[in-house]
C-alpha positions as CSV (number, residue, x, y, z in Angstrom):
1,X,0.0,0.1,0.1
2,X,2.8,2.4,0.8
3,X,4.4,1.8,-2.7
4,X,1.1,2.5,-4.4
5,X,0.8,5.7,-2.4
6,X,4.2,6.9,-3.3
7,X,3.6,6.0,-7.0
8,X,0.2,7.8,-7.0
9,X,1.8,10.8,-5.2
10,X,4.7,10.9,-7.8
11,X,2.3,10.8,-10.7
12,X,0.1,13.6,-9.4
13,X,3.3,15.6,-8.6
14,X,4.6,15.1,-12.1
15,X,1.0,16.0,-13.5
16,X,1.0,19.2,-11.4
17,X,4.6,20.2,-12.6
18,X,3.2,20.1,-16.1
19,X,0.1,22.1,-15.4
20,X,1.0,25.2,-13.4
21,X,-1.2,27.9,-14.8
22,X,-4.6,27.9,-13.2
23,X,-6.6,28.5,-16.4
24,X,-4.8,25.4,-17.7
25,X,-5.8,23.5,-14.6
26,X,-9.5,24.7,-15.0
27,X,-9.6,23.5,-18.7
28,X,-8.0,20.1,-17.8
29,X,-10.7,19.7,-14.9
30,X,-13.4,20.4,-17.4
31,X,-11.6,18.0,-20.0
32,X,-11.6,15.1,-17.4
33,X,-15.2,15.8,-16.5
34,X,-15.8,15.3,-20.2
35,X,-13.9,12.1,-20.3
36,X,-15.6,10.9,-17.1
37,X,-18.9,11.4,-18.6
38,X,-17.9,9.8,-21.8
39,X,-17.2,6.4,-20.4
40,X,-20.6,5.3,-19.6
41,X,-21.9,6.7,-22.8
42,X,-19.5,4.6,-24.7
43,X,-21.9,1.7,-25.1
44,X,-25.1,3.4,-25.0
45,X,-24.5,6.4,-27.5
46,X,-21.0,6.1,-28.9
47,X,-21.3,9.4,-31.0
48,X,-21.7,11.3,-27.9
49,X,-18.8,9.5,-26.2
50,X,-16.6,10.2,-29.3
51,X,-17.6,13.9,-29.1
52,X,-16.8,14.2,-25.4
53,X,-13.5,12.4,-25.9
54,X,-12.5,14.8,-28.7
55,X,-13.6,17.7,-26.4
56,X,-11.4,16.3,-23.7
57,X,-8.3,16.3,-26.0
58,X,-9.2,19.7,-27.5
59,X,-9.5,21.5,-24.1
60,X,-6.4,19.8,-22.8
61,X,-4.4,20.8,-25.9
62,X,-5.8,24.4,-25.9
63,X,-4.6,24.7,-22.3
64,X,-1.2,23.6,-23.0
65,X,-0.5,25.6,-26.2
66,X,-2.4,28.8,-24.8
67,X,-1.3,29.0,-21.1
68,X,1.6,26.6,-20.6
69,X,3.3,27.1,-23.9
70,X,4.3,23.6,-24.1
71,X,3.0,20.2,-25.7
72,X,0.6,18.2,-24.1
73,X,2.0,15.0,-22.3
74,X,-0.3,12.6,-24.0
75,X,2.0,12.7,-27.0
76,X,4.9,11.3,-25.3
77,X,3.3,9.3,-22.5
78,X,-0.2,8.8,-22.9
79,X,-0.9,6.5,-20.1
80,X,1.0,8.7,-17.4
81,X,-1.1,11.7,-18.5
82,X,-4.3,9.7,-18.4
83,X,-3.6,8.0,-15.0
84,X,-2.1,11.4,-13.3
85,X,-5.0,13.4,-14.8
86,X,-7.7,11.1,-13.5
87,X,-5.9,10.8,-10.0
88,X,-5.7,14.6,-10.0
89,X,-9.3,15.0,-11.1
90,X,-10.7,12.7,-8.5
91,X,-8.5,14.3,-5.7
92,X,-9.8,17.8,-6.7
93,X,-13.3,16.6,-6.8
94,X,-13.1,15.0,-3.4
95,X,-11.5,18.0,-1.9
96,X,-14.3,20.3,-3.5
97,X,-17.1,18.0,-2.3
98,X,-15.5,18.0,1.2
99,X,-15.4,21.7,1.3
100,X,-19.0,22.0,0.1
101,X,-20.1,19.6,2.6
102,X,-18.4,21.3,5.4
103,X,-20.1,24.6,4.3
104,X,-23.6,23.1,4.0
105,X,-23.4,20.9,7.1
106,X,-21.4,22.6,9.8
107,X,-20.7,20.6,13.0
């Protein structure tokens, strides 16, 4: 379990190093939200899933070219970008839901 935690931490740290600009992170959050919604649609309505997947890549690439002035990592290491991106996306969503819950339901 410790090794898995170290690998996950390193992956997210590497991901954050490549995504420093706040607007790029916002675009990547929206991109991974699109990708997350696309997965269940894959077998129910594949044209929608394909559209969301393309939107995911377009938002990610735009963020890198416009704000980071670099190339997206999925060109060199597609699996690392996907795993690191999803880990970051789910951690950010968890943090956001936790803060909303604390605000709505104070102790």
